[in-house]
VEXDREN-2710 file (C-alpha; in Angstrom, 1 decimal):
% VEXDREN-2710
k/r/px/py/pz
1/MET/0.0/0.0/0.0
2/THR/1.4/3.4/-1.0
3/LEU/0.5/7.0/-0.4
4/THR/-0.1/7.3/-4.1
5/GLN/-2.7/4.6/-4.0
6/LEU/-4.4/6.3/-1.0
7/ASN/-4.5/9.6/-2.9
8/TYR/-6.0/7.9/-5.9
9/LEU/-8.7/6.3/-3.7
10/ILE/-9.6/9.6/-2.0
11/THR/-9.8/11.4/-5.4
12/ILE/-12.0/8.7/-6.9
13/ALA/-14.3/8.8/-3.8
14/GLU/-14.6/12.6/-4.2
15/THR/-15.2/12.7/-7.9
16/LYS/-17.3/9.4/-8.1
17/SER/-15.7/8.8/-11.5
18/LEU/-12.6/7.1/-12.7
19/ASN/-12.4/9.4/-15.7
20/LYS/-12.7/12.6/-13.7
21/ALA/-10.2/11.2/-11.1
22/ALA/-7.7/10.3/-13.8
23/GLU/-8.0/13.8/-15.3
24/GLN/-7.6/15.5/-11.9
25/LEU/-4.6/13.2/-11.0
26/TYR/-3.0/13.5/-14.5
27/VAL/-2.7/9.7/-14.9
28/SER/-4.3/7.4/-17.4
29/GLN/-7.5/5.6/-16.5
30/PRO/-5.9/2.1/-17.0
31/SER/-3.1/3.1/-14.6
32/LEU/-5.7/4.3/-12.0
33/THR/-7.8/1.2/-12.4
34/SER/-4.7/-1.0/-12.0
35/ALA/-3.6/0.7/-8.9
36/MET/-7.0/0.3/-7.3
37/LYS/-7.1/-3.4/-8.2
38/GLU/-3.7/-3.9/-6.6
39/LEU/-4.8/-2.1/-3.5
40/GLU/-8.0/-4.2/-3.3
41/LYS/-5.9/-7.4/-3.7
42/GLU/-3.5/-6.3/-1.0
43/LEU/-6.3/-5.4/1.4
44/GLY/-8.5/-8.4/0.6
45/ILE/-11.6/-6.3/0.1
46/ILE/-13.6/-4.6/-2.7
47/LEU/-13.4/-0.9/-2.4
48/PHE/-15.7/0.2/-5.2
49/ASN/-18.9/-0.8/-7.0
50/ARG/-18.3/-0.1/-10.7
51/SER/-21.1/0.6/-13.1
52/GLY/-21.8/2.5/-16.3
53/ARG/-22.9/5.5/-14.2
54/GLY/-19.6/5.7/-12.3
55/VAL/-18.2/4.3/-9.1
56/THR/-19.5/4.2/-5.6
57/LEU/-17.8/3.0/-2.4
58/THR/-18.7/-0.3/-0.9
59/ASN/-19.3/-0.6/2.8
60/ASP/-15.7/-1.8/3.2
61/GLY/-14.5/1.0/1.0
62/THR/-16.4/3.6/3.0
63/GLU/-14.8/2.3/6.2
64/PHE/-11.3/2.1/4.7
65/LEU/-11.6/5.6/3.2
66/LEU/-11.7/7.1/6.7
67/TYR/-8.3/5.5/7.5
68/ALA/-6.9/6.5/4.1
69/LYS/-7.9/10.2/4.7
70/GLN/-6.4/10.1/8.1
71/ILE/-3.1/8.6/6.9
72/TYR/-2.9/10.8/3.8
73/GLY/-3.9/13.9/5.8
74/GLN/-1.1/13.4/8.3
75/TYR/1.3/13.0/5.4
76/GLU/0.2/16.3/3.9
77/ASN/0.5/18.0/7.3
78/VAL/4.0/16.7/7.8
79/LEU/4.9/17.7/4.2
80/GLU/3.4/21.2/4.8
81/LYS/5.4/21.6/8.0
82/TYR/8.8/20.2/6.8
83/GLY/8.6/20.0/3.0
84/LYS/9.3/22.5/0.4
85/GLY/7.1/24.1/-2.3
86/GLY/4.0/22.3/-3.6
87/SER/1.4/23.7/-6.0
88/LEU/-1.7/22.0/-4.8
89/LYS/-4.2/24.0/-2.8
90/LYS/-4.1/23.0/0.9
91/LYS/-7.4/22.6/2.6
92/PHE/-8.5/23.6/6.0
93/GLY/-11.9/23.5/7.6
94/VAL/-13.5/24.3/11.0
95/SER/-16.9/23.1/12.2
96/THR/-18.4/24.9/15.2
97/GLN/-21.4/25.6/17.2
98/HIS/-22.7/29.1/16.7
99/TYR/-20.0/31.2/18.3
100/SER/-18.9/34.6/16.9
101/PHE/-15.5/34.3/18.5
102/ALA/-14.9/31.1/16.4
103/VAL/-15.6/33.0/13.2
104/LYS/-13.5/36.0/14.3
105/ALA/-10.5/33.6/15.0
106/PHE/-11.1/32.0/11.5
107/VAL/-11.0/35.5/9.9
108/ASP/-7.8/36.4/11.8
109/MET/-6.2/33.1/10.8
110/ALA/-7.2/33.3/7.1
111/LYS/-5.8/36.9/6.8
112/GLU/-2.3/35.5/7.4
113/PHE/-2.3/33.2/4.4
114/ASP/-2.4/33.8/0.6
115/MET/-6.0/32.6/0.2
116/SER/-5.5/32.0/-3.5
117/LYS/-3.3/29.0/-2.4
118/TYR/-5.8/27.5/0.1
119/GLU/-9.3/26.2/0.3
120/PHE/-10.8/27.4/3.5
121/ALA/-14.1/26.4/5.0
122/ILE/-16.0/27.3/8.2
123/ARG/-19.3/25.6/9.1
124/GLU/-21.6/26.9/11.8
125/THR/-23.6/23.8/12.3
126/LYS/-25.4/21.3/14.6
127/THR/-23.6/19.7/17.5
128/MET/-23.6/16.2/16.0
129/GLU/-22.4/17.5/12.7
130/VAL/-19.4/19.2/14.5
131/ILE/-18.4/15.9/15.9
132/SER/-19.1/14.1/12.6
133/ASP/-17.2/16.6/10.5
134/VAL/-14.0/16.3/12.6
135/SER/-14.3/12.5/12.9
136/THR/-14.5/12.1/9.1
137/MET/-11.8/14.8/8.5
138/LYS/-14.2/17.1/6.7
139/SER/-13.0/19.7/9.2
140/GLU/-9.6/19.6/11.0
141/VAL/-10.9/21.5/14.1
142/GLY/-14.3/21.6/15.9
143/ILE/-15.7/23.9/18.5
144/LEU/-18.3/23.0/21.2
145/TYR/-19.0/23.2/24.9
146/LEU/-19.4/20.7/27.8
147/CYS/-21.2/21.2/31.0
148/ASP/-22.3/19.0/33.9
149/PHE/-25.5/18.1/32.1
150/ASN/-24.1/17.0/28.7
151/ARG/-20.6/16.0/29.6
152/LYS/-21.0/12.2/29.9
153/ALA/-23.1/11.9/26.7
154/ILE/-20.8/14.1/24.6
155/GLU/-17.6/12.6/26.0
156/LYS/-18.9/9.1/25.1
157/LEU/-19.6/10.3/21.5
158/LEU/-16.1/11.8/21.3
159/LYS/-14.5/8.6/22.5
160/SER/-16.3/6.5/19.9
161/ALA/-15.4/9.0/17.2
162/ASN/-11.7/8.9/18.2
163/LEU/-11.7/12.6/19.1
164/GLU/-10.0/14.6/21.8
165/PHE/-11.5/17.7/23.6
166/HIS/-9.0/20.4/24.4
167/HIS/-10.1/23.0/27.1
168/LEU/-10.1/26.7/26.1
169/ILE/-12.2/28.6/28.7
170/GLU/-14.9/28.2/31.3
171/CYS/-17.8/30.7/31.7
172/GLN/-21.1/31.1/33.4
173/ALA/-24.5/31.5/31.7
174/TYR/-25.6/34.9/30.3
175/VAL/-28.9/36.0/28.9
176/TYR/-28.3/37.3/25.3
177/ILE/-30.8/40.0/24.2
178/TRP/-30.9/43.1/22.0
179/LYS/-30.1/46.4/23.6
180/GLY/-33.8/47.6/23.2
181/HIS/-35.2/44.7/25.2
182/PRO/-37.2/45.7/28.3
183/LEU/-34.7/43.8/30.5
184/ALA/-31.6/45.3/28.9
185/GLU/-30.9/47.6/31.8
186/GLU/-31.1/44.9/34.5
187/PRO/-27.8/44.1/36.2
188/SER/-28.8/40.4/36.1
189/ILE/-31.8/38.4/34.9
190/SER/-33.7/35.5/36.4
191/PHE/-35.9/32.8/34.8
192/LYS/-38.9/34.4/36.5
193/GLN/-38.2/37.7/34.6
194/LEU/-37.9/35.8/31.3
195/GLU/-41.3/34.0/31.5
196/GLY/-43.1/36.5/29.2
197/TYR/-40.4/36.3/26.4
198/PRO/-39.7/33.5/23.9
199/CYS/-36.5/31.5/24.5
200/LEU/-34.6/31.0/21.2
201/ALA/-32.6/27.9/20.5
202/PHE/-30.6/26.5/17.6
203/GLU/-32.3/23.6/15.9
204/GLN/-30.4/20.3/16.3
205/GLY/-32.3/18.0/13.8
206/ASP/-35.3/15.7/14.0
207/ASN/-33.6/13.2/16.4
208/SER/-32.1/15.9/18.6
209/SER/-31.3/15.3/22.2
210/PHE/-31.2/17.7/25.2
211/TYR/-27.6/16.8/25.3
212/PHE/-26.8/18.3/21.9
213/ALA/-28.4/21.7/22.7
214/GLU/-26.0/24.7/22.2
215/GLU/-27.8/26.6/24.9
216/ILE/-26.9/26.0/28.5
217/LEU/-29.7/24.9/30.9
218/SER/-31.5/23.3/28.0
219/ASP/-33.2/20.8/30.3
220/ASN/-35.4/23.5/31.9
221/GLU/-39.0/24.0/31.1
222/TYR/-39.6/27.1/28.8
223/PRO/-43.2/28.5/28.4
224/GLN/-42.2/29.8/25.0
225/MET/-39.7/28.3/22.6
226/ILE/-38.6/29.1/19.1
227/LYS/-36.0/27.1/17.1
228/ALA/-33.8/28.7/14.5
229/ASN/-31.0/27.3/12.4
230/ASP/-28.6/30.2/11.8
231/ARG/-27.2/33.1/13.8
232/ALA/-28.7/35.9/11.6
233/THR/-32.2/34.6/12.1
234/MET/-31.6/34.3/15.9
235/LEU/-30.6/38.0/16.0
236/ASN/-33.6/39.0/14.0
237/LEU/-35.9/37.2/16.4
238/MET/-34.3/38.9/19.4
239/VAL/-35.2/42.3/17.9
240/GLY/-38.6/41.4/16.4
241/LEU/-40.0/39.3/19.3
242/ASN/-37.8/40.4/22.3
243/GLY/-36.5/36.9/22.3
244/TYR/-33.5/35.7/24.3
245/THR/-31.1/32.9/24.4
246/LEU/-28.8/31.6/27.1
247/CYS/-25.1/31.7/26.1
248/SER/-21.5/31.9/27.2
249/GLY/-21.4/35.7/27.2
250/LEU/-18.5/35.6/24.7
251/ILE/-19.6/38.2/22.2
252/CYS/-17.6/39.5/19.3
253/GLU/-18.9/43.1/18.6
254/GLU/-16.6/43.4/15.6
255/LEU/-18.7/40.8/13.8
256/ASN/-22.1/41.1/15.5
257/GLY/-22.2/44.8/16.1
258/ASN/-23.1/46.5/19.4
259/ASP/-26.9/46.2/19.2
260/PHE/-26.9/43.1/21.4
261/ILE/-25.8/42.6/25.0
262/ALA/-25.1/39.7/27.4
263/VAL/-26.6/40.1/30.9
264/PRO/-25.5/37.8/33.7
265/PHE/-28.1/35.0/34.4
266/ARG/-29.3/35.1/38.0
267/ASP/-29.9/31.6/39.3
268/ASP/-32.1/30.4/42.1
269/GLU/-32.8/27.1/43.9
270/GLN/-35.0/25.7/41.1
271/ASN/-32.7/27.0/38.3
272/PRO/-29.0/26.7/39.4
273/ASN/-26.3/28.1/37.1
274/SER/-24.0/25.8/35.3
275/THR/-20.4/26.3/34.1
276/MET/-19.8/26.0/30.3
277/GLU/-16.4/24.6/29.4
278/ILE/-15.7/25.6/25.8
279/GLY/-13.0/23.8/23.9
280/TYR/-11.9/22.5/20.5
281/LEU/-11.9/19.0/19.0
282/VAL/-9.3/17.3/16.9
283/ARG/-8.8/13.7/16.0
284/LYS/-6.6/11.7/18.4
285/ASN/-2.9/11.5/17.6
286/THR/-3.2/14.2/15.0
287/ILE/-0.5/16.6/13.9
288/LEU/-2.2/20.0/13.3
289/SER/-1.5/21.7/10.0
290/LYS/0.0/25.2/10.1
291/MET/-3.5/26.6/9.6
292/GLY/-4.8/24.4/12.5
293/GLU/-2.0/25.6/14.8
294/LEU/-2.6/29.2/13.9
295/TYR/-6.4/28.9/14.3
296/VAL/-6.0/27.6/17.8
297/GLU/-3.7/30.5/18.6
298/LYS/-6.2/33.0/17.2
299/LEU/-9.0/31.3/19.3
300/LYS/-6.9/31.9/22.4
301/ASP/-6.3/35.5/21.4
302/CYS/-10.0/36.1/20.9
303/LEU/-10.7/34.6/24.3
304/HIS/-7.8/36.4/25.9
305/ILE/-6.1/33.2/27.0
306/GLU/-2.5/33.4/28.0
END
């Protein structure tokens, strides 16, 4: 098994066509087909289903592709760190829960590279997709939070996905509202005060669990609840309906503007506060690329971590 064969496999899986893969790799189709047959023989499995409409991965091929991406990705990272030159565009992706500081760190990281030579991607998405994206190497880094309520469930998922959680910062819950909200001048806000306003939460999919919620204290009973799937809609609902969400209080005014504020959440016996531990995910035993290393540095800068 060679790195060349792994690169061929990954390219075929992405293009779903031997012809397109051969063109992209600058090799003949017979050479490509021969290399894959040799790899299948060595592994003792069938990697592709071949038909007149193209090629698709078998179940064994899908499983092996994950290992191939991991091995080849590490090779590219080492080459990027210690090798010279290279004309292929390097890829770097981040998947994150909806945090403006994660986007700000991405912006600051991207500014330090010649973006014509890279393919960058940032995905604000559902909790399970953050985990899945990093597990399948769609993204190199993921951002999410843990708390007493979700920690066991999320850590179990991370372990099964072969991922590591790295601590960045801890923070208490804040009530995030627009500056024209009736409660905006309060020094702190309790659940009792919020009863007449809709709670806003990011949608987590049809089979969502309380454990996947991005908002802290998600297991509480809310008289009014509205789900949204992007940050812009969430902000519009805050203004239009005086909605609120419970968050970390880590707000980036440079990106979100100064029309929104985070007010400390005031807990009580029935609604105790909870600490959010925000961190980043990577695959275990992974060497971060230069972009990955710089992105983590920029995250710490945004969060004022020494």
